[in-house]
Every structure is written in C-alpha cells, then in structure tokens.
N, C-alpha and C positions, 0 to 999 in steps of 0.2 A: 880228705876222705880217701880211703882205699877200699877196694872191693875185689872179689875174686870171681872169675867166670869159670863155670864147670860145664864142659860139653858132655852130652849124653850119647854122642855118636860122632862119626867122622865129620869133619868140616874142612873147607878150603876157601881161602880168600886169595884170589889171584892178585898178582903184583901190578897188573895193568899194562904189561908190556911183554913182548915175546922174548924168548931166550934162544940161543943156538939149538936148533933141532926141535923146538916146541913152539906151539902157538900161544900158550898161556903158561906163565911161570909163577912160582910161589917164592916169596922172600922168606927163607928159613930163619932169618934173624928177627923178623917181625911177623909172626903167624897171624896175628889179628891187629892190623894197623889201626891207629887211633881214628883215622878218617873214616874207615869202614864202620867202626863201632858208633861213631858220631852220627853217621848217616842212618843207621838202623834205629838209633834212639830218637833222632829227629822224626823219622817216619812214624814210629810208634806214638810219639807225642801228638802228631797231627791226627793219627787214626783215633786216638783217645779223646780228641776234641779240645785239646789244650789251646788256649787263646793264641792266635797268631802272633800277637805282640810279645807274649812270653816265650814262645818258640824262637822268635827272632832274637830276643835278649839272651837266651841261653846258648843257642846254636849259631848265631850270627846270620848275616844276610850277604848277598853279593856286594852290597855297598859298604857294609860295616862288619868287621869281624866280631867274634864272640869275646866277652869279657872273661869267660871261663877258659882255663888251660886244658887242652885235650891232649 
C-alpha cells in the first residue's frame, strides 16, 4: 500500500537531538520520520476508540514489535 501526505501549511518534526549551535535540529533527509507518523496514527486510533488489542497488533507494544513494516 502506498499513500501520499499533503501538508496544507508549514510543519516541522524535530530530529530528537541538538546540533551545533541549535537546541533542536531537523533531519533534511527524512522530514517526516516513520516513527513520528506511527506515533500520530497510534494516538488517533486510541482517540477513535479502536480496541487496545488491535492497536497493539498494528503498532506493537513495548514487549513485542509490530508485524507491520513502518
């Protein structure tokens, strides 16, 4: 499955570490990391009331990874 994300305004996902001269950096080779997208989708699934067992199966847990490739 492939899909396209279209932003309707500016966005920024920080790289999670500082860089020389800045507190927050952006990885220009990966503007929207898979891990960030996965976290937003997991949060939305929880807010929509998707069963916890299904959320765990799709997104994984601390004890077991996801069967899906992100």
